All heavy atoms as TSV, in Angstrom:
chain	resi	resn	atom	element	x	y	z
A	1	MET	N	N	7.684	-37.149	-5.015
A	1	MET	CA	C	8.690	-38.193	-5.158
A	1	MET	C	C	10.083	-37.598	-4.948
A	1	MET	O	O	10.349	-36.463	-5.293
A	1	MET	CB	C	8.620	-38.825	-6.536
A	1	MET	CG	C	7.334	-39.591	-6.808
A	1	MET	SD	S	7.113	-40.946	-5.678
A	1	MET	CE	C	7.557	-42.298	-6.702
A	2	VAL	N	N	10.956	-38.420	-4.426
A	2	VAL	CA	C	12.351	-38.069	-4.198
A	2	VAL	C	C	13.196	-39.065	-4.986
A	2	VAL	O	O	12.928	-40.267	-4.962
A	2	VAL	CB	C	12.693	-38.152	-2.689
A	2	VAL	CG1	C	14.165	-37.884	-2.450
A	2	VAL	CG2	C	11.823	-37.175	-1.889
A	3	THR	N	N	14.187	-38.581	-5.688
A	3	THR	CA	C	15.072	-39.458	-6.444
A	3	THR	C	C	16.311	-39.744	-5.610
A	3	THR	O	O	17.017	-38.819	-5.206
A	3	THR	CB	C	15.474	-38.812	-7.786
A	3	THR	OG1	O	14.291	-38.506	-8.522
A	3	THR	CG2	C	16.351	-39.740	-8.601
A	4	VAL	N	N	16.545	-41.023	-5.318
A	4	VAL	CA	C	17.701	-41.442	-4.528
A	4	VAL	C	C	18.558	-42.362	-5.393
A	4	VAL	O	O	18.093	-43.421	-5.825
A	4	VAL	CB	C	17.276	-42.181	-3.237
A	4	VAL	CG1	C	18.509	-42.619	-2.452
A	4	VAL	CG2	C	16.383	-41.298	-2.384
A	5	ASN	N	N	19.770	-41.908	-5.678
A	5	ASN	CA	C	20.694	-42.675	-6.528
A	5	ASN	C	C	20.015	-43.120	-7.822
A	5	ASN	O	O	20.157	-44.263	-8.257
A	5	ASN	CB	C	21.268	-43.869	-5.771
A	5	ASN	CG	C	22.182	-43.450	-4.629
A	5	ASN	OD1	O	22.616	-42.308	-4.557
A	5	ASN	ND2	N	22.464	-44.370	-3.738
A	6	GLY	N	N	19.241	-42.219	-8.415
A	6	GLY	CA	C	18.609	-42.481	-9.699
A	6	GLY	C	C	17.280	-43.209	-9.635
A	6	GLY	O	O	16.658	-43.439	-10.668
A	7	LYS	N	N	16.817	-43.565	-8.446
A	7	LYS	CA	C	15.561	-44.305	-8.295
A	7	LYS	C	C	14.517	-43.434	-7.600
A	7	LYS	O	O	14.773	-42.880	-6.532
A	7	LYS	CB	C	15.823	-45.579	-7.463
A	7	LYS	CG	C	14.624	-46.464	-7.309
A	7	LYS	CD	C	14.999	-47.730	-6.548
A	7	LYS	CE	C	13.781	-48.618	-6.371
A	7	LYS	NZ	N	14.093	-49.830	-5.598
A	8	ALA	N	N	13.333	-43.325	-8.207
A	8	ALA	CA	C	12.250	-42.517	-7.627
A	8	ALA	C	C	11.621	-43.261	-6.448
A	8	ALA	O	O	11.204	-44.412	-6.583
A	8	ALA	CB	C	11.194	-42.218	-8.681
A	9	LEU	N	N	11.585	-42.593	-5.295
A	9	LEU	CA	C	11.007	-43.176	-4.091
A	9	LEU	C	C	9.964	-42.233	-3.504
A	9	LEU	O	O	10.123	-41.016	-3.555
A	9	LEU	CB	C	12.098	-43.433	-3.035
A	9	LEU	CG	C	13.244	-44.355	-3.421
A	9	LEU	CD1	C	14.278	-44.400	-2.307
A	9	LEU	CD2	C	12.720	-45.753	-3.721
A	10	ASP	N	N	8.934	-42.789	-2.903
A	10	ASP	CA	C	7.881	-41.999	-2.271
A	10	ASP	C	C	8.255	-41.766	-0.806
A	10	ASP	O	O	7.688	-42.384	0.100
A	10	ASP	CB	C	6.539	-42.714	-2.394
A	10	ASP	CG	C	5.375	-41.869	-1.922
A	10	ASP	OD1	O	5.556	-40.640	-1.747
A	10	ASP	OD2	O	4.290	-42.425	-1.714
A	11	ILE	N	N	9.242	-40.890	-0.575
A	11	ILE	CA	C	9.721	-40.631	0.782
A	11	ILE	C	C	9.647	-39.144	1.138
A	11	ILE	O	O	10.301	-38.702	2.088
A	11	ILE	CB	C	11.151	-41.172	0.993
A	11	ILE	CG1	C	12.124	-40.587	-0.038
A	11	ILE	CG2	C	11.166	-42.697	0.964
A	11	ILE	CD1	C	13.588	-40.923	0.237
A	12	THR	N	N	8.852	-38.381	0.401
A	12	THR	CA	C	8.674	-36.965	0.712
A	12	THR	C	C	8.200	-36.843	2.156
A	12	THR	O	O	7.286	-37.547	2.581
A	12	THR	CB	C	7.660	-36.323	-0.247
A	12	THR	OG1	O	8.155	-36.446	-1.585
A	12	THR	CG2	C	7.435	-34.855	0.074
A	13	GLY	N	N	8.830	-35.967	2.917
A	13	GLY	CA	C	8.467	-35.753	4.311
A	13	GLY	C	C	9.216	-36.636	5.286
A	13	GLY	O	O	9.154	-36.427	6.495
A	14	GLN	N	N	9.933	-37.640	4.785
A	14	GLN	CA	C	10.679	-38.534	5.667
A	14	GLN	C	C	11.986	-37.873	6.095
A	14	GLN	O	O	12.586	-37.095	5.361
A	14	GLN	CB	C	10.956	-39.869	4.992
A	14	GLN	CG	C	11.586	-40.880	5.920
A	14	GLN	CD	C	11.676	-42.271	5.314
A	14	GLN	OE1	O	11.187	-42.524	4.229
A	14	GLN	NE2	N	12.303	-43.175	6.022
A	15	ASN	N	N	12.440	-38.220	7.264
A	15	ASN	CA	C	13.684	-37.716	7.822
A	15	ASN	C	C	14.881	-38.453	7.206
A	15	ASN	O	O	14.836	-39.672	7.038
A	15	ASN	CB	C	13.626	-37.930	9.342
A	15	ASN	CG	C	14.898	-37.533	10.027
A	15	ASN	OD1	O	15.809	-38.331	10.137
A	15	ASN	ND2	N	14.953	-36.299	10.482
A	16	LEU	N	N	15.929	-37.714	6.889
A	16	LEU	CA	C	17.122	-38.301	6.276
A	16	LEU	C	C	17.757	-39.356	7.174
A	16	LEU	O	O	18.069	-40.462	6.715
A	16	LEU	CB	C	18.144	-37.211	5.940
A	16	LEU	CG	C	19.522	-37.675	5.475
A	16	LEU	CD1	C	19.436	-38.551	4.231
A	16	LEU	CD2	C	20.429	-36.482	5.241
A	17	ALA	N	N	17.952	-39.057	8.447
A	17	ALA	CA	C	18.584	-40.016	9.355
A	17	ALA	C	C	17.777	-41.311	9.440
A	17	ALA	O	O	18.339	-42.408	9.402
A	17	ALA	CB	C	18.760	-39.398	10.741
A	18	ALA	N	N	16.462	-41.192	9.526
A	18	ALA	CA	C	15.598	-42.377	9.605
A	18	ALA	C	C	15.678	-43.178	8.306
A	18	ALA	O	O	15.753	-44.411	8.329
A	18	ALA	CB	C	14.164	-41.982	9.894
A	19	PHE	N	N	15.664	-42.489	7.172
A	19	PHE	CA	C	15.772	-43.168	5.879
A	19	PHE	C	C	17.071	-43.950	5.785
A	19	PHE	O	O	17.079	-45.104	5.356
A	19	PHE	CB	C	15.680	-42.160	4.725
A	19	PHE	CG	C	16.057	-42.748	3.401
A	19	PHE	CD1	C	15.185	-43.577	2.719
A	19	PHE	CD2	C	17.308	-42.519	2.855
A	19	PHE	CE1	C	15.542	-44.160	1.499
A	19	PHE	CE2	C	17.683	-43.088	1.650
A	19	PHE	CZ	C	16.793	-43.907	0.970
A	20	LEU	N	N	18.173	-43.326	6.173
A	20	LEU	CA	C	19.471	-43.999	6.090
A	20	LEU	C	C	19.502	-45.242	6.968
A	20	LEU	O	O	19.987	-46.295	6.553
A	20	LEU	CB	C	20.592	-43.034	6.483
A	20	LEU	CG	C	20.821	-41.864	5.526
A	20	LEU	CD1	C	21.815	-40.888	6.126
A	20	LEU	CD2	C	21.266	-42.334	4.156
A	21	GLU	N	N	18.959	-45.125	8.182
A	21	GLU	CA	C	18.934	-46.270	9.092
A	21	GLU	C	C	18.066	-47.400	8.538
A	21	GLU	O	O	18.476	-48.558	8.512
A	21	GLU	CB	C	18.405	-45.841	10.460
A	21	GLU	CG	C	18.425	-46.963	11.481
A	21	GLU	CD	C	17.999	-46.519	12.854
A	21	GLU	OE1	O	18.222	-45.344	13.202
A	21	GLU	OE2	O	17.430	-47.349	13.576
A	22	GLU	N	N	16.873	-47.046	8.050
A	22	GLU	CA	C	15.958	-48.051	7.506
A	22	GLU	C	C	16.533	-48.723	6.256
A	22	GLU	O	O	16.226	-49.880	5.973
A	22	GLU	CB	C	14.609	-47.411	7.170
A	22	GLU	CG	C	13.823	-46.989	8.392
A	22	GLU	CD	C	12.622	-46.124	8.050
A	22	GLU	OE1	O	12.264	-46.002	6.850
A	22	GLU	OE2	O	12.035	-45.567	8.992
A	23	SER	N	N	17.363	-47.991	5.531
A	23	SER	CA	C	17.940	-48.517	4.296
A	23	SER	C	C	19.238	-49.278	4.534
A	23	SER	O	O	19.828	-49.811	3.592
A	23	SER	CB	C	18.186	-47.379	3.307
A	23	SER	OG	O	16.962	-46.746	2.983
A	24	GLY	N	N	19.709	-49.301	5.788
A	24	GLY	CA	C	20.900	-50.060	6.121
A	24	GLY	C	C	22.222	-49.344	5.909
A	24	GLY	O	O	23.281	-49.964	5.978
A	25	TYR	N	N	22.165	-48.036	5.653
A	25	TYR	CA	C	23.404	-47.279	5.485
A	25	TYR	C	C	24.037	-47.003	6.840
A	25	TYR	O	O	23.345	-46.772	7.819
A	25	TYR	CB	C	23.133	-45.937	4.790
A	25	TYR	CG	C	22.781	-46.040	3.345
A	25	TYR	CD1	C	21.481	-45.819	2.913
A	25	TYR	CD2	C	23.754	-46.339	2.395
A	25	TYR	CE1	C	21.143	-45.899	1.567
A	25	TYR	CE2	C	23.426	-46.414	1.039
A	25	TYR	CZ	C	22.129	-46.196	0.643
A	25	TYR	OH	O	21.799	-46.267	-0.685
A	26	LYS	N	N	25.354	-47.002	6.890
A	26	LYS	CA	C	26.095	-46.652	8.092
A	26	LYS	C	C	26.648	-45.243	7.881
A	26	LYS	O	O	27.539	-45.046	7.037
A	26	LYS	CB	C	27.212	-47.651	8.343
A	26	LYS	CG	C	26.691	-49.069	8.521
A	26	LYS	CD	C	27.692	-49.938	9.207
A	26	LYS	CE	C	27.200	-51.355	9.347
A	26	LYS	NZ	N	25.968	-51.523	10.058
A	27	PRO	N	N	26.135	-44.246	8.627
A	27	PRO	CA	C	26.523	-42.851	8.394
A	27	PRO	C	C	28.021	-42.576	8.410
A	27	PRO	O	O	28.476	-41.672	7.713
A	27	PRO	CB	C	25.820	-42.104	9.531
A	27	PRO	CG	C	24.614	-42.938	9.814
A	27	PRO	CD	C	25.095	-44.357	9.643
A	28	VAL	N	N	28.803	-43.344	9.127
A	28	VAL	CA	C	30.246	-43.088	9.153
A	28	VAL	C	C	30.936	-43.511	7.861
A	28	VAL	O	O	32.083	-43.154	7.631
A	28	VAL	CB	C	30.933	-43.758	10.364
A	28	VAL	CG1	C	30.424	-43.187	11.667
A	28	VAL	CG2	C	30.773	-45.258	10.325
A	29	ARG	N	N	30.225	-44.252	7.006
A	29	ARG	CA	C	30.831	-44.745	5.763
A	29	ARG	C	C	30.211	-44.147	4.506
A	29	ARG	O	O	30.419	-44.677	3.410
A	29	ARG	CB	C	30.707	-46.261	5.694
A	29	ARG	CG	C	31.505	-46.949	6.764
A	29	ARG	CD	C	31.495	-48.419	6.572
A	29	ARG	NE	N	32.386	-49.045	7.542
A	29	ARG	CZ	C	32.548	-50.326	7.651
A	29	ARG	NH1	N	31.911	-51.140	6.854
A	29	ARG	NH2	N	33.363	-50.814	8.548
A	30	ILE	N	N	29.436	-43.071	4.656
A	30	ILE	CA	C	28.768	-42.494	3.493
A	30	ILE	C	C	28.890	-40.976	3.471
A	30	ILE	O	O	29.230	-40.350	4.475
A	30	ILE	CB	C	27.263	-42.863	3.461
A	30	ILE	CG1	C	26.549	-42.308	4.692
A	30	ILE	CG2	C	27.064	-44.356	3.307
A	30	ILE	CD1	C	25.049	-42.400	4.619
A	31	VAL	N	N	28.589	-40.419	2.311
A	31	VAL	CA	C	28.393	-38.985	2.132
A	31	VAL	C	C	27.047	-38.838	1.455
A	31	VAL	O	O	26.711	-39.599	0.541
A	31	VAL	CB	C	29.509	-38.368	1.259
A	31	VAL	CG1	C	29.175	-36.933	0.894
A	31	VAL	CG2	C	30.845	-38.440	1.964
A	32	VAL	N	N	26.251	-37.862	1.907
A	32	VAL	CA	C	24.940	-37.619	1.322
A	32	VAL	C	C	24.938	-36.247	0.664
A	32	VAL	O	O	25.382	-35.260	1.255
A	32	VAL	CB	C	23.829	-37.687	2.387
A	32	VAL	CG1	C	22.472	-37.367	1.773
A	32	VAL	CG2	C	23.797	-39.058	3.054
A	33	GLU	N	N	24.431	-36.230	-0.548
A	33	GLU	CA	C	24.278	-34.987	-1.300
A	33	GLU	C	C	22.803	-34.838	-1.650
A	33	GLU	O	O	22.181	-35.786	-2.129
A	33	GLU	CB	C	25.118	-35.079	-2.570
A	33	GLU	CG	C	25.012	-33.878	-3.474
A	33	GLU	CD	C	25.801	-34.089	-4.749
A	33	GLU	OE1	O	27.038	-33.989	-4.717
A	33	GLU	OE2	O	25.155	-34.368	-5.782
A	34	ILE	N	N	22.242	-33.676	-1.361
A	34	ILE	CA	C	20.860	-33.386	-1.739
A	34	ILE	C	C	20.869	-32.146	-2.613
A	34	ILE	O	O	21.375	-31.095	-2.211
A	34	ILE	CB	C	19.960	-33.162	-0.498
A	34	ILE	CG1	C	19.946	-34.413	0.379
A	34	ILE	CG2	C	18.536	-32.791	-0.937
A	34	ILE	CD1	C	19.134	-34.270	1.654
A	35	ASN	N	N	20.323	-32.289	-3.805
A	35	ASN	CA	C	20.266	-31.190	-4.769
A	35	ASN	C	C	21.643	-30.544	-4.962
A	35	ASN	O	O	21.787	-29.325	-4.917
A	35	ASN	CB	C	19.214	-30.165	-4.358
A	35	ASN	CG	C	17.847	-30.787	-4.235
A	35	ASN	OD1	O	17.491	-31.693	-4.984
A	35	ASN	ND2	N	17.072	-30.332	-3.267
A	36	GLU	N	N	22.647	-31.399	-5.139
A	36	GLU	CA	C	24.031	-31.005	-5.415
A	36	GLU	C	C	24.714	-30.287	-4.255
A	36	GLU	O	O	25.712	-29.601	-4.437
A	36	GLU	CB	C	24.105	-30.154	-6.692
A	36	GLU	CG	C	23.600	-30.901	-7.913
A	36	GLU	CD	C	23.731	-30.110	-9.188
A	36	GLU	OE1	O	24.221	-28.964	-9.166
A	36	GLU	OE2	O	23.350	-30.654	-10.235
A	37	GLU	N	N	24.200	-30.461	-3.033
A	37	GLU	CA	C	24.818	-29.881	-1.839
A	37	GLU	C	C	25.154	-31.000	-0.858
A	37	GLU	O	O	24.281	-31.779	-0.476
A	37	GLU	CB	C	23.856	-28.891	-1.175
A	37	GLU	CG	C	24.410	-28.244	0.063
A	37	GLU	CD	C	23.426	-27.278	0.695
A	37	GLU	OE1	O	22.560	-26.745	-0.010
A	37	GLU	OE2	O	23.525	-27.078	1.918
A	38	ILE	N	N	26.414	-31.074	-0.450
A	38	ILE	CA	C	26.825	-32.091	0.512
A	38	ILE	C	C	26.244	-31.737	1.873
A	38	ILE	O	O	26.345	-30.599	2.341
A	38	ILE	CB	C	28.357	-32.216	0.572
A	38	ILE	CG1	C	28.875	-32.751	-0.771
A	38	ILE	CG2	C	28.789	-33.127	1.717
A	38	ILE	CD1	C	30.368	-32.802	-0.886
A	39	ILE	N	N	25.634	-32.728	2.508
A	39	ILE	CA	C	24.966	-32.520	3.789
A	39	ILE	C	C	25.903	-32.942	4.925
A	39	ILE	O	O	26.357	-34.088	4.954
A	39	ILE	CB	C	23.656	-33.351	3.855
A	39	ILE	CG1	C	22.760	-33.048	2.651
A	39	ILE	CG2	C	22.938	-33.117	5.171
A	39	ILE	CD1	C	22.351	-31.600	2.497
A	40	PRO	N	N	26.185	-32.032	5.867
A	40	PRO	CA	C	27.035	-32.409	7.001
A	40	PRO	C	C	26.384	-33.521	7.825
A	40	PRO	O	O	25.179	-33.468	8.111
A	40	PRO	CB	C	27.139	-31.120	7.829
A	40	PRO	CG	C	26.788	-30.019	6.869
A	40	PRO	CD	C	25.817	-30.624	5.902
A	41	ARG	N	N	27.162	-34.511	8.195
A	41	ARG	CA	C	26.657	-35.676	8.924
A	41	ARG	C	C	25.900	-35.271	10.189
A	41	ARG	O	O	24.882	-35.865	10.529
A	41	ARG	CB	C	27.831	-36.593	9.269
A	41	ARG	CG	C	27.435	-37.893	9.901
A	41	ARG	CD	C	28.623	-38.835	10.086
A	41	ARG	NE	N	29.139	-39.247	8.781
A	41	ARG	CZ	C	30.371	-39.029	8.341
A	41	ARG	NH1	N	31.252	-38.407	9.098
A	41	ARG	NH2	N	30.744	-39.440	7.150
A	42	GLU	N	N	26.380	-34.252	10.879
A	42	GLU	CA	C	25.742	-33.852	12.138
A	42	GLU	C	C	24.352	-33.235	11.948
A	42	GLU	O	O	23.633	-33.030	12.916
A	42	GLU	CB	C	26.650	-32.917	12.947
A	42	GLU	CG	C	26.997	-31.622	12.258
A	42	GLU	CD	C	28.238	-31.687	11.373
A	42	GLU	OE1	O	28.780	-32.791	11.138
A	42	GLU	OE2	O	28.649	-30.618	10.895
A	43	THR	N	N	23.954	-32.975	10.699
A	43	THR	CA	C	22.625	-32.405	10.451
A	43	THR	C	C	21.639	-33.413	9.872
A	43	THR	O	O	20.496	-33.047	9.587
A	43	THR	CB	C	22.710	-31.186	9.508
A	43	THR	OG1	O	23.150	-31.613	8.208
A	43	THR	CG2	C	23.631	-30.116	10.054
A	44	TYR	N	N	22.041	-34.687	9.707
A	44	TYR	CA	C	21.150	-35.683	9.100
A	44	TYR	C	C	19.798	-35.759	9.807
A	44	TYR	O	O	18.767	-35.886	9.164
A	44	TYR	CB	C	21.788	-37.076	9.114
A	44	TYR	CG	C	22.923	-37.288	8.138
A	44	TYR	CD1	C	23.370	-36.294	7.270
A	44	TYR	CD2	C	23.564	-38.516	8.085
A	44	TYR	CE1	C	24.421	-36.511	6.393
A	44	TYR	CE2	C	24.606	-38.750	7.197
A	44	TYR	CZ	C	25.033	-37.746	6.360
A	44	TYR	OH	O	26.064	-37.969	5.487
A	45	ALA	N	N	19.785	-35.659	11.123
A	45	ALA	CA	C	18.533	-35.762	11.885
A	45	ALA	C	C	17.634	-34.551	11.681
A	45	ALA	O	O	16.433	-34.619	11.943
A	45	ALA	CB	C	18.829	-35.953	13.367
A	46	ASP	N	N	18.191	-33.450	11.177
A	46	ASP	CA	C	17.426	-32.219	10.980
A	46	ASP	C	C	16.856	-32.078	9.574
A	46	ASP	O	O	16.111	-31.150	9.301
A	46	ASP	CB	C	18.315	-30.994	11.257
A	46	ASP	CG	C	18.891	-31.003	12.653
A	46	ASP	OD1	O	18.212	-31.473	13.584
A	46	ASP	OD2	O	20.039	-30.537	12.814
A	47	ILE	N	N	17.221	-32.990	8.676
A	47	ILE	CA	C	16.839	-32.878	7.263
A	47	ILE	C	C	15.591	-33.706	6.972
A	47	ILE	O	O	15.511	-34.876	7.321
A	47	ILE	CB	C	17.989	-33.358	6.350
A	47	ILE	CG1	C	19.271	-32.582	6.619
A	47	ILE	CG2	C	17.584	-33.307	4.875
A	47	ILE	CD1	C	19.211	-31.120	6.255
A	48	THR	N	N	14.626	-33.076	6.298
A	48	THR	CA	C	13.417	-33.755	5.837
A	48	THR	C	C	13.368	-33.635	4.317
A	48	THR	O	O	13.607	-32.559	3.770
A	48	THR	CB	C	12.158	-33.114	6.458
A	48	THR	OG1	O	12.260	-33.193	7.881
A	48	THR	CG2	C	10.894	-33.816	6.008
A	49	PHE	N	N	13.061	-34.739	3.650
A	49	PHE	CA	C	12.998	-34.722	2.194
A	49	PHE	C	C	11.803	-33.922	1.694
A	49	PHE	O	O	10.706	-34.025	2.242
A	49	PHE	CB	C	12.885	-36.150	1.645
A	49	PHE	CG	C	14.099	-36.997	1.899
A	49	PHE	CD1	C	13.997	-38.181	2.608
A	49	PHE	CD2	C	15.339	-36.628	1.413
A	49	PHE	CE1	C	15.099	-38.984	2.831
A	49	PHE	CE2	C	16.469	-37.422	1.642
A	49	PHE	CZ	C	16.335	-38.593	2.355
A	50	ASN	N	N	12.033	-33.148	0.637
A	50	ASN	CA	C	10.987	-32.393	-0.035
A	50	ASN	C	C	10.693	-33.023	-1.390
A	50	ASN	O	O	11.579	-33.633	-2.004
A	50	ASN	CB	C	11.419	-30.934	-0.237
A	50	ASN	CG	C	11.625	-30.215	1.071
A	50	ASN	OD1	O	10.743	-30.182	1.916
A	50	ASN	ND2	N	12.807	-29.663	1.251
A	51	ASP	N	N	9.476	-32.853	-1.862
A	51	ASP	CA	C	9.106	-33.368	-3.183
A	51	ASP	C	C	10.053	-32.792	-4.223
A	51	ASP	O	O	10.325	-31.589	-4.245
A	51	ASP	CB	C	7.658	-32.982	-3.499
A	51	ASP	CG	C	7.160	-33.658	-4.754
A	51	ASP	OD1	O	7.458	-34.847	-4.959
A	51	ASP	OD2	O	6.460	-32.991	-5.543
A	52	GLY	N	N	10.591	-33.651	-5.054
A	52	GLY	CA	C	11.491	-33.228	-6.119
A	52	GLY	C	C	12.961	-33.241	-5.748
A	52	GLY	O	O	13.810	-32.976	-6.597
A	53	ASP	N	N	13.286	-33.541	-4.490
A	53	ASP	CA	C	14.694	-33.600	-4.098
A	53	ASP	C	C	15.419	-34.680	-4.893
A	53	ASP	O	O	14.860	-35.727	-5.211
A	53	ASP	CB	C	14.848	-33.920	-2.609
A	53	ASP	CG	C	14.674	-32.711	-1.704
A	53	ASP	OD1	O	14.669	-31.565	-2.204
A	53	ASP	OD2	O	14.536	-32.911	-0.482
A	54	CYS	N	N	16.676	-34.409	-5.186
A	54	CYS	CA	C	17.559	-35.374	-5.850
A	54	CYS	C	C	18.668	-35.701	-4.863
A	54	CYS	O	O	19.449	-34.828	-4.485
A	54	CYS	CB	C	18.125	-34.775	-7.129
A	54	CYS	SG	S	19.152	-35.929	-8.054
A	55	VAL	N	N	18.707	-36.943	-4.423
A	55	VAL	CA	C	19.621	-37.378	-3.368
A	55	VAL	C	C	20.620	-38.383	-3.935
A	55	VAL	O	O	20.247	-39.289	-4.677
A	55	VAL	CB	C	18.824	-38.039	-2.212
A	55	VAL	CG1	C	19.759	-38.487	-1.097
A	55	VAL	CG2	C	17.747	-37.103	-1.696
A	56	GLU	N	N	21.865	-38.205	-3.561
A	56	GLU	CA	C	22.904	-39.171	-3.890
A	56	GLU	C	C	23.529	-39.619	-2.586
A	56	GLU	O	O	23.927	-38.794	-1.763
A	56	GLU	CB	C	23.978	-38.559	-4.791
A	56	GLU	CG	C	23.485	-38.168	-6.176
A	56	GLU	CD	C	23.097	-39.355	-7.041
A	56	GLU	OE1	O	23.706	-40.433	-6.903
A	56	GLU	OE2	O	22.181	-39.202	-7.859
A	57	VAL	N	N	23.585	-40.924	-2.380
A	57	VAL	CA	C	24.253	-41.503	-1.219
A	57	VAL	C	C	25.470	-42.252	-1.744
A	57	VAL	O	O	25.335	-43.195	-2.520
A	57	VAL	CB	C	23.319	-42.459	-0.436
A	57	VAL	CG1	C	24.052	-43.019	0.778
A	57	VAL	CG2	C	22.035	-41.749	-0.011
A	58	VAL	N	N	26.646	-41.802	-1.329
A	58	VAL	CA	C	27.895	-42.387	-1.810
A	58	VAL	C	C	28.551	-43.129	-0.660
A	58	VAL	O	O	28.793	-42.560	0.405
A	58	VAL	CB	C	28.843	-41.298	-2.350
A	58	VAL	CG1	C	30.147	-41.903	-2.842
A	58	VAL	CG2	C	28.159	-40.500	-3.453
A	59	SER	N	N	28.838	-44.412	-0.876
A	59	SER	CA	C	29.480	-45.245	0.133
A	59	SER	C	C	30.977	-45.339	-0.147
A	59	SER	O	O	31.392	-45.449	-1.305
A	59	SER	CB	C	28.895	-46.658	0.126
A	59	SER	OG	O	27.524	-46.629	0.432
A	60	PHE	N	N	31.767	-45.335	0.905
A	60	PHE	CA	C	33.195	-45.537	0.785
A	60	PHE	C	C	33.493	-47.024	0.817
A	60	PHE	O	O	32.924	-47.750	1.617
A	60	PHE	CB	C	33.936	-44.831	1.926
A	60	PHE	CG	C	33.797	-43.335	1.878
A	60	PHE	CD1	C	32.970	-42.686	2.768
A	60	PHE	CD2	C	34.481	-42.594	0.930
A	60	PHE	CE1	C	32.824	-41.307	2.721
A	60	PHE	CE2	C	34.343	-41.223	0.877
A	60	PHE	CZ	C	33.524	-40.578	1.780
A	61	MET	N	N	34.375	-47.452	-0.048
A	61	MET	CA	C	34.733	-48.863	-0.135
A	61	MET	C	C	36.216	-49.003	0.178
A	61	MET	O	O	37.031	-48.210	-0.310
A	61	MET	CB	C	34.465	-49.414	-1.539
A	61	MET	CG	C	33.048	-49.247	-2.017
A	61	MET	SD	S	31.854	-50.154	-1.057
A	61	MET	CE	C	32.164	-51.788	-1.648
A	62	GLY	N	N	36.551	-49.985	0.965
A	62	GLY	CA	C	37.959	-50.262	1.239
A	62	GLY	C	C	38.544	-51.098	0.125
A	62	GLY	O	O	37.846	-51.761	-0.622
A	63	GLY	N	N	39.815	-51.068	0.016
A	63	GLY	CA	C	40.456	-51.875	-1.013
A	63	GLY	C	C	41.945	-51.626	-1.023
A	63	GLY	O	O	42.464	-50.844	-0.261
A	64	GLY	N	N	42.598	-52.282	-1.919
A	64	GLY	CA	C	44.039	-52.136	-2.024
A	64	GLY	C	C	44.488	-52.269	-3.465
A	64	GLY	O	O	43.695	-52.422	-4.371
A	65	ALA	N	N	45.756	-52.232	-3.632
A	65	ALA	CA	C	46.327	-52.341	-4.971
A	65	ALA	C	C	46.233	-53.790	-5.461
A	65	ALA	O	O	46.276	-54.731	-4.687
A	65	ALA	CB	C	47.772	-51.900	-4.954
A	66	LEU	N	N	46.103	-53.919	-6.753
A	66	LEU	CA	C	46.057	-55.260	-7.365
A	66	LEU	C	C	47.441	-55.717	-7.723
A	66	LEU	O	O	48.308	-55.029	-8.046
A	66	LEU	CB	C	45.182	-55.237	-8.624
A	66	LEU	CG	C	43.713	-54.947	-8.365
A	66	LEU	CD1	C	42.977	-54.865	-9.698
A	66	LEU	CD2	C	43.096	-56.053	-7.514
């Protein structure tokens, strides 16, 4: 199992880039951290999830002052 943003998912062996696309994430608007290491965007296609990985996907949100 792989934990993504606190949720256990059965995605061991899946490619990071494919997971992000299937999940609807837009790579230009996110940062991915695996096991407390920020993953460079240009390597997403080279990353495969391992059992026990802890993944955080952080999305950037636009906004302004209130």
